[in-house]
C-alpha positions in Angstrom: 0.0 0.0 0.0 3.1 2.2 0.1 5.1 3.3 -2.9 7.9 0.8 -3.9 10.7 3.1 -2.8 9.2 3.6 0.7 8.7 -0.2 1.0 12.3 -0.8 0.2 13.4 1.9 2.7 11.5 0.3 5.5 11.7 -3.4 4.8 14.4 -3.8 2.2 17.2 -4.4 4.7 15.3 -6.7 6.9 13.4 -4.0 8.7 10.8 -4.9 11.4 7.7 -2.7 11.8 5.5 -2.6 14.9 2.8 -0.2 16.0 -0.8 0.5 16.7 -3.7 0.8 14.3 -5.7 3.1 16.4 -6.2 6.8 15.4 -5.7 8.4 18.7 -3.0 11.0 18.0 -2.3 13.9 15.6 -0.7 14.3 12.2 -0.7 17.9 11.1 -0.4 18.6 7.4 2.6 20.7 6.4 4.2 21.7 3.1 6.9 24.0 4.7 9.8 21.9 3.4 8.1 19.1 1.6 4.5 17.7 1.5 4.0 15.6 4.6 2.9 15.5 8.2 4.2 16.7 11.5 3.4 13.8 13.9 3.1 13.8 17.7 1.5 11.5 20.1 1.7 8.4 22.2 0.4 4.9 21.4 0.1 1.7 23.4 0.7 -2.0 22.5 3.8 -1.9 20.2 4.3 -5.6 20.3 7.9 -6.5 19.3 9.2 -3.1 20.3 12.4 -4.5 21.6 13.7 -5.4 18.1 11.7 -3.0 15.8 13.5 -0.8 13.4 10.3 1.2 12.4 7.2 2.2 14.3 3.7 2.8 12.8 1.2 5.0 14.5 -2.3 5.8 13.3 -3.3 9.5 13.5 -6.2 11.8 12.8 -5.1 14.3 10.1 -5.2 18.0 11.1 -5.1 21.1 8.9 -3.8 23.6 11.4 -6.0 23.0 14.5 -8.9 21.5 12.6 -9.4 17.8 11.9 -9.6 17.1 8.2 -13.0 15.6 7.2 -13.8 13.4 4.2 -16.9 13.7 1.9 -19.0 11.8 4.4 -18.0 14.1 7.2 -15.7 11.5 8.9 -12.3 12.3 10.2 -9.5 11.5 7.8 -6.8 9.2 9.4 -3.2 8.4 8.4 -1.0 5.5 9.4 2.5 6.9 9.4 5.9 5.1 9.6 8.7 6.6 11.7 12.3 5.2 12.2 13.3 4.0 15.6 15.7 6.9 16.2 12.7 9.3 16.2 10.7 7.2 18.7 10.7 7.2 22.5 9.8 3.9 24.2 8.2 3.6 27.7 8.7 0.5 29.9 5.0 -0.2 30.4 4.5 -3.9 29.5 4.3 -5.5 33.0 1.7 -8.1 32.5 0.7 -11.5 33.8 1.0 -13.1 30.3 2.6 -12.6 26.9 5.5 -10.8 28.6 7.9 -11.7 25.8 6.0 -9.6 23.3 7.4 -6.4 24.9 4.3 -4.5 23.9 5.5 -1.2 25.3 4.0 2.3 24.7 5.9 4.5 22.3 5.7 8.2 21.5 6.6 10.5 18.6 7.3 14.2 19.2 7.1 16.4 16.2 8.6 14.1 13.6 8.2 15.0 10.0 6.8 12.1 7.9 6.8 12.5 4.1 3.3 12.2 2.6 4.2 9.1 0.7 5.4 7.3 3.8 1.9 6.5 5.1 -1.5 5.2 4.2 -5.1 5.5 5.3 -6.1 2.2 6.9 -9.0 0.5 5.0 -9.0 3.2 2.4 -5.7 3.3 0.5 -5.9 0.7 -2.2 -3.1 -2.0 -2.3 -0.4 -1.7 -4.9 0.2 -5.4 -4.9 -2.4 -8.1 -5.6 -1.3 -10.4 -2.8 -4.3 -11.8 -1.0 -3.6 -10.4 2.6 -3.5 -6.9 1.2 -7.0 -7.3 -0.1 -8.5 -9.1 2.9 -7.2 -7.9 6.3 -9.0 -10.9 7.8 -6.1 -13.0 6.6 -3.7 -10.8 8.6 -5.5 -11.3 11.8 -5.6 -15.1 11.4 -2.3 -15.1 13.2 -4.1 -14.5 16.5 -5.8 -17.9 16.1 -2.6 -19.7 15.1 -0.8 -18.1 18.0 -3.4 -19.3 20.5 -3.4 -22.8 19.1 0.3 -22.9 19.5 0.0 -22.0 23.2 -2.7 -24.7 23.7 -0.7 -27.4 21.9 2.4 -26.5 24.0 0.3 -26.8 27.1 -1.0 -30.3 26.1 2.5 -31.4 25.3 3.7 -30.1 28.7 1.0 -32.2 30.4 1.9 -35.3 28.5 5.5 -35.0 29.8 4.3 -34.3 33.4 1.8 -37.2 33.6 4.4 -39.6 32.1 6.8 -38.9 35.0 4.6 -38.0 38.0 2.7 -40.4 40.2 -0.9 -39.7 41.1 -2.0 -38.8 44.7 -2.1 -42.0 46.8 -1.1 -44.2 44.0 2.3 -45.7 42.8 1.1 -45.5 39.2 2.0 -42.7 36.8 -0.7 -40.1 36.3 -1.1 -41.1 32.7 -2.8 -44.3 33.9 -5.7 -42.3 35.4 -8.9 -42.3 33.2 -9.6 -38.7 34.2 -6.3 -37.5 32.9 -6.7 -39.6 29.7 -10.1 -38.1 29.0 -8.8 -34.5 29.6 -5.9 -35.0 27.3 -8.2 -36.5 24.6 -10.7 -33.7 24.8 -8.0 -31.0 24.8 -6.3 -32.6 21.8 -9.7 -32.8 19.9 -10.4 -29.1 20.6 -7.0 -27.9 19.4 -6.9 -30.1 16.3 -10.5 -29.4 15.2 -10.0 -25.6 15.6 -6.7 -25.9 13.7 -8.4 -27.7 10.8 -11.3 -25.1 10.7 -8.9 -22.2 10.8 -6.7 -23.6 8.0 -9.7 -24.4 5.9 -11.3 -21.0 6.1 -8.0 -19.2 5.4 -7.4 -21.5 2.4 -10.9 -20.9 1.1 -10.6 -17.1 1.4 -7.2 -17.0 -0.1 -8.3 -19.2 -3.1 -11.3 -17.0 -3.7 -9.1 -13.9 -3.8 -6.6 -15.5 -6.1 -9.5 -16.6 -8.4 -10.5 -12.9 -8.7 -13.6 -12.9 -6.5 -14.3 -9.2 -5.9 -15.8 -9.2 -2.4 -16.0 -12.6 -0.6 -17.7 -11.0 2.4 -18.9 -14.3 3.9 -15.5 -15.9 3.6 -13.8 -12.9 5.2 -16.3 -13.1 8.1 -15.8 -16.8 8.6 -12.1 -16.4 8.6 -12.5 -13.9 11.4 -14.9 -16.3 13.1 -12.5 -19.2 12.8 -9.7 -17.1 14.2 -11.7 -16.1 17.3 -13.0 -19.6 17.7 -9.5 -21.0 17.6 -8.5 -18.5 20.4 -11.6 -19.4 22.6 -11.1 -23.1 22.1 -7.4 -22.8 23.0 -8.3 -21.3 26.3 -10.6 -24.3 27.0 -7.8 -26.7 26.0 -5.3 -25.1 28.3 -7.8 -25.2 31.2 -8.3 -28.9 30.6 -4.6 -29.5 30.4 -3.9 -27.6 33.6 -6.7 -29.2 35.6 -5.3 -32.6 34.8 -2.1 -32.1 36.8 -3.3 -30.1 39.8 -0.7 -28.0 41.6 1.9 -28.7 39.0 0.2 -26.1 36.9 0.6 -23.2 39.4 4.3 -22.9 40.0 6.1 -20.2 38.1 9.1 -22.4 37.3 6.7 -24.7 35.3 6.1 -23.8 31.7 2.5 -24.8 32.1 1.9 -21.8 34.4 3.2 -19.5 31.6 0.9 -21.1 29.0 -2.1 -20.4 31.2 -1.1 -16.8 31.7 -0.3 -16.4 28.0 -3.6 -17.7 26.8 -5.5 -15.5 29.2 -3.6 -12.4 28.0 -4.1 -13.4 24.4 -7.9 -13.6 24.8 -8.0 -10.0 26.0 -7.2 -8.8 22.5 -10.2 -7.0 20.9 -9.6 -8.7 17.6 -10.5 -12.2 19.0 -13.0 -10.9 21.6 -16.9 -11.2 21.8 -17.4 -8.3 19.3 -15.9 -10.5 16.5 -18.6 -13.1 17.1 -21.3 -10.5 17.0 -19.9 -9.1 13.8 -19.7 -12.5 12.1 -23.3 -13.2 13.2 -24.4 -10.0 11.5 -22.8 -11.1 8.3 -24.3 -14.6 8.6 -27.7 -12.9 8.8 -27.1 -10.7 5.8 -26.2 -7.6 7.6 -23.0 -5.4 7.6 -20.3 -6.5 10.1 -20.0 -3.0 11.7 -16.6 -4.0 12.9 -13.2 -3.2 11.4 -11.1 -5.5 9.3 -13.9 -7.8 8.3 
């Protein structure tokens, strides 16, 4: 969605971009030295900030002190890209889970961003026909695959624990207990079925876009549905896995405790939350989604 020269400047040397698609700060139009924006503001949730070379922040565009409006009377927004050297990071990511994402706040203070080094989310047309550029639902599918990875890891951790640990009041390994066997079986079925559903919907949407289908709205919605479902099911699978081993799941030195904390943190993301189910239900009933990136 950016011009080729800007893409090469940002990603051409292995650049990593993080940021926030949330228009909560200002980009003032200026043509004093060259056409562009003077950007200031602070954004949360810059996942991957520890190793990012560029930061993206979505802004409301201002002409002077007045927000710019489009033909429909809506505020015009701009996602701008700023190099790390022009960004200040804040050590804010102190959470119960997903600590390794380092999703700190960041701020930009009066940086000049050339007009071409930005885009309007959901408005700027893609300059490349690749499917994810035409259907943001494909981009957000990583939330589902990430959650499934956490759940699968939790199940694997439990397999190792019950193979080595004896059950309470019994000399036998915990894997001999029918309760544990049933919990592992159910957790495995949840993870594998959600994985198959997510992969199938992503593949169907991708194929439709590659075949030239103009607006596969239902497939886009079902990809978002499969993503949120994968995240929800993963939480249930982790709960089953943890309940199977009792106190072994609560010690911080145990990877299983981290899986539980990580999946709970992952499920707080709005893009896999209850609003996505409501939006898909609207589409299933022939109504507009009324939720972004569907």
